[in-house]
C-alpha positions in Angstrom: 63.6 -63.9 40.3 59.8 -63.5 39.4 59.3 -64.4 35.4 56.3 -62.6 35.0 58.2 -59.0 36.2 61.5 -59.3 33.7 62.5 -55.8 33.1 65.2 -55.1 30.8 67.8 -54.9 33.7 66.8 -58.5 34.2 67.0 -59.5 30.8 70.7 -57.8 30.0 72.6 -60.2 32.1 72.7 -57.8 35.4 71.3 -60.6 37.2 72.0 -64.6 38.0 69.6 -65.4 35.6 71.4 -64.0 32.7 72.8 -67.0 31.5 69.2 -68.2 30.7 68.2 -65.2 29.4 71.0 -65.2 26.9 70.8 -68.6 25.8 67.5 -68.2 24.5 68.0 -65.3 22.8 70.8 -67.5 21.0 68.6 -70.1 20.6 66.3 -67.9 18.7 69.0 -66.7 16.9 70.1 -69.7 15.2 66.6 -70.8 14.8 66.3 -67.8 12.3 70.0 -68.1 10.6 70.6 -69.3 7.1 72.1 -72.8 8.3 68.9 -73.6 10.0 66.8 -72.5 7.9 68.2 -74.7 4.6 67.7 -77.8 7.3 64.1 -77.0 7.4 61.6 -79.5 5.7 59.1 -77.5 2.6 56.1 -79.2 4.8 57.7 -77.4 8.1 57.7 -74.1 6.3 54.3 -74.6 4.8 53.0 -75.5 8.3 54.5 -72.4 10.2 53.7 -70.2 7.7 50.2 -71.2 7.2 51.0 -71.4 3.4 51.4 -73.8 0.3 54.6 -73.2 -1.6 55.1 -76.1 -4.1 59.0 -76.2 -3.1 62.0 -74.7 -1.4 63.2 -72.6 -3.9 59.3 -70.6 -4.2 59.7 -69.9 0.0 63.0 -68.4 -0.4 61.7 -66.1 -3.2 58.5 -65.4 -1.1 60.8 -64.7 2.1 63.7 -62.3 0.0 60.3 -60.6 -1.7 59.1 -60.4 1.8 62.1 -58.8 3.6 63.2 -56.6 0.7 59.8 -54.9 0.8 59.2 -54.4 4.8 60.9 -51.3 5.9 61.0 -49.9 2.1 59.3 -45.7 2.4 56.7 -46.1 -0.4 56.5 -42.8 -2.4 53.2 -41.4 -2.6 52.8 -38.2 -4.6 50.1 -36.5 -3.5 47.8 -33.9 -6.0 46.7 -31.5 -3.4 44.0 -30.3 -6.3 42.7 -33.7 -5.9 41.1 -33.4 -2.5 38.3 -30.6 -0.9 38.8 -28.8 2.0 37.6 -29.9 5.5 35.1 -26.8 5.2 33.5 -27.5 1.5 33.0 -31.5 3.1 31.0 -30.5 5.8 28.6 -27.6 4.1 28.3 -30.6 1.3 27.5 -33.1 3.9 25.3 -30.4 5.9 23.4 -30.3 2.1 23.3 -33.6 1.8 21.5 -34.2 5.4 19.0 -31.0 5.1 17.6 -31.5 1.2 15.2 -28.6 1.9 17.9 -26.4 1.9 19.3 -27.5 -1.1 17.1 -25.1 -4.0 19.4 -22.9 -5.7 18.5 -19.8 -4.2 18.2 -21.1 -1.0 21.9 -22.4 -0.7 23.1 -18.9 -2.4 21.1 -17.3 0.6 22.7 -19.6 3.3 26.3 -19.4 2.0 26.2 -15.6 1.6 25.2 -15.0 5.2 27.8 -17.8 6.5 30.3 -16.1 4.2 29.5 -12.6 5.3 28.8 -13.6 9.3 31.9 -16.3 9.0 29.7 -19.5 10.0 29.0 -22.5 9.3 25.3 -22.9 7.1 24.2 -25.2 10.6 24.7 -22.4 12.6 23.0 -20.0 9.8 19.7 -22.1 9.5 19.4 -22.0 13.2 19.7 -18.0 13.2 16.5 -16.3 13.6 17.5 -13.9 10.1 17.2 -16.6 8.3 14.3 -18.6 9.7 12.2 -15.9 9.2 13.1 -15.3 5.6 13.2 -19.2 4.9 9.9 -19.5 6.1 8.6 -16.9 3.9 10.5 -18.0 0.5 9.0 -21.4 1.1 5.4 -19.8 1.6 5.6 -17.8 -1.9 7.3 -21.3 -3.0 4.3 -23.4 -1.7 1.4 -20.6 -3.4 3.1 -20.8 -6.5 3.5 -24.3 -6.6 -0.5 -24.2 -6.1 -1.3 -21.6 -8.3 1.1 -23.7 -11.3 -1.7 -26.6 -10.5 -4.1 -24.6 -10.8 -3.7 -22.9 -14.4 -2.4 -26.3 -15.4 -5.3 -28.2 -16.0 -8.0 -27.0 -18.3 -10.8 -28.8 -16.7 -9.9 -26.9 -13.1 -9.7 -23.6 -14.8 -13.1 -23.8 -16.7 -14.6 -25.0 -13.3 -13.0 -21.9 -11.7 -14.6 -19.8 -13.9 -17.7 -21.4 -13.6 -17.3 -21.2 -9.8 -16.7 -17.0 -10.3 -20.0 -17.1 -12.7 -21.7 -18.8 -9.7 -20.4 -16.4 -7.0 -21.6 -13.3 -8.9 -25.2 -15.2 -9.8 -25.3 -15.6 -6.2 -24.6 -12.1 -5.2 -27.0 -10.5 -8.2 -29.7 -12.9 -6.5 -29.8 -15.7 -9.1 -30.1 -18.7 -6.9 -31.2 -21.4 -9.2 -28.5 -20.2 -12.3 -25.5 -20.0 -9.3 -26.7 -23.5 -8.2 -26.6 -24.7 -11.8 -22.6 -22.9 -12.4 -21.4 -24.3 -9.4 -22.9 -27.9 -10.3 -21.1 -27.5 -13.9 -17.7 -26.5 -12.2 -18.0 -29.6 -9.8 -18.7 -31.5 -12.9 -16.0 -30.0 -15.3 -13.2 -30.7 -12.1 -14.2 -34.1 -12.3 -14.2 -35.1 -15.9 -10.4 -36.6 -17.1 
């Protein structure tokens, strides 16, 4: 009999080697029996388990605790309200990976389009209709931020006034006055 090709039939007593198989099972069972377990020394138990029990009673208690725990069904009470849906998770991850769409107005547009079209946000942002809307919104936001920067600085405001006066002077043909106003505008913009 080939020892590498043992099957259930060869181990259950179906052939001449059944005495060998049954004797090894009996040896294993007797090794595990409680009578033989009490004959093990504390050092043998510690060496076999890789633990460091202080005495045999502690080792026995550990065995009993392990056996009482193994196979026990653990009751878990999961609150379904504590977790979000997979779709919500995917949506949140999309906005995390694409912060340019996180603005409140842009996100509400994406969410509305996704809901009405039955698509995911990642599909909506790739659509031509969204790209058109988003480019216009982004352009408007950029122009507003540029405008707010110019209007918030008093130096730039006075500089702009001088530049518009210089432009008017050029149109009127007063080149010297235009040059003085242009220089003054540049100097005002450099003040801190």
